[in-house]
C-alpha positions in Angstrom: 16.2 -17.5 -12.1 13.4 -16.5 -9.7 13.3 -14.5 -6.5 12.0 -16.7 -3.7 10.6 -14.0 -1.5 11.5 -11.1 0.8 14.3 -12.0 3.2 14.3 -8.8 5.2 12.2 -5.7 5.5 13.4 -2.5 7.2 11.5 0.2 9.0 13.1 3.4 10.5 12.4 4.2 14.1 14.3 7.0 15.9 13.3 5.7 19.3 14.6 2.1 19.2 13.7 1.4 22.8 10.0 2.1 22.2 10.1 0.2 18.9 11.7 -2.8 20.5 9.1 -2.9 23.3 6.3 -2.6 20.7 7.4 -5.3 18.4 8.4 -7.7 21.1 5.5 -7.1 23.6 2.6 -6.2 21.3 3.5 -8.1 18.1 5.3 -11.0 19.9 8.3 -11.1 17.6 11.5 -12.7 18.8 14.5 -10.3 18.9 17.6 -11.7 17.4 20.1 -8.8 17.4 20.4 -5.4 19.0 23.0 -2.7 18.8 21.9 0.1 21.1 21.2 3.4 19.3 21.7 1.7 15.9 19.3 -1.2 15.2 17.1 -4.0 16.5 16.4 -7.1 14.4 13.5 -9.5 14.8 12.7 -12.9 13.3 9.3 -13.1 11.6 8.5 -16.5 10.1 11.0 -17.2 7.4 12.2 -13.5 7.2 13.6 -10.8 9.3 12.3 -7.4 10.4 15.1 -4.8 10.7 14.4 -1.6 12.7 17.0 1.1 12.2 17.6 4.4 13.9 18.0 6.6 10.8 19.9 9.2 12.7 22.7 6.7 13.2 22.5 4.3 10.2 22.3 7.1 7.6 25.4 8.8 8.8 27.7 6.3 10.6 29.1 3.3 8.6 29.2 -0.2 10.0 31.7 -2.9 9.1 31.2 -6.6 8.8 34.3 -8.8 8.2 36.3 -5.7 7.2 33.7 -4.6 4.6 31.7 -1.4 4.7 27.9 -2.0 4.8 26.1 0.7 2.8 24.4 3.4 4.8 20.7 2.8 5.6 18.3 5.6 6.2 14.9 6.9 5.4 12.8 9.6 6.9 9.0 9.5 7.3 6.5 6.8 7.9 6.7 3.5 6.1 4.3 0.6 5.7 4.6 -3.1 6.6 1.9 -5.8 6.3 2.2 -9.0 8.4 0.6 -12.2 7.1 -2.0 -13.5 9.5 -4.3 -16.6 9.1 -7.9 -15.6 8.5 -9.0 -17.4 11.6 -6.7 -15.4 13.8 -7.2 -11.9 12.5 -10.0 -10.9 15.0 -8.0 -12.3 17.9 -5.0 -10.2 16.8 -7.1 -7.1 16.5 -8.4 -7.6 20.1 -4.8 -8.3 21.3 -3.6 -5.0 19.7 -6.4 -3.0 21.3 -5.8 -4.6 24.7 -2.3 -3.1 24.5 -3.7 0.3 24.0 -3.0 0.6 20.3 -5.7 2.4 18.3 -7.0 0.5 15.3 -7.0 3.0 12.3 -9.0 0.9 9.9 -10.5 -2.5 9.2 -11.0 -3.4 5.6 -12.8 -6.3 3.9 -11.3 -6.3 0.4 -13.7 -6.7 -2.6 -11.6 -9.6 -4.0 -11.3 -11.3 -0.7 -9.3 -11.1 2.5 -9.3 -8.6 5.4 -6.8 -6.1 6.9 -6.4 -4.3 10.2 -4.3 -1.2 10.3 -2.6 0.6 13.2 0.6 2.6 13.9 3.9 1.7 15.7 5.5 4.2 18.0 7.4 5.7 15.1 4.2 6.3 13.2 4.8 3.5 10.6 1.6 2.1 9.2 1.4 -1.5 10.3 -1.2 -3.9 8.7 -2.2 -7.4 9.7 -3.6 -9.0 6.5 -5.0 -12.3 5.5 -3.2 -13.9 2.5 -6.4 -13.7 0.4 -5.9 -10.0 0.1 -3.4 -10.9 -2.6 -5.0 -14.1 -3.8 -2.4 -16.2 -1.9 -3.0 -19.3 0.1 
């Protein structure tokens, strides 16, 4: 048996409206599902990005097909890195800046690859990274 990859990743954003605007407008992700005040889900490549309001999802259960889904919730800032082709990283950095988002750091890693770091409206650390950062193709 072998895990094939990460199917979904979650970040916690108390202001879902600001988060939805950021991830759809600035990062150009396609929204798939929304439950106001609870969550917003986006497709990203072969996976999903789940944005939860921790005030709701850590205290109010949800049910799917009559089954209780475990509570979700974390406090504080998280981190997420999006995979970007090396030839597009600078264009993405410029795109992010044009949307008024401050770039926190740009790193050329000693083993190869590059990263650009910035924050989403909830303060989560977001990274755009080339696959060479981890020796991937």
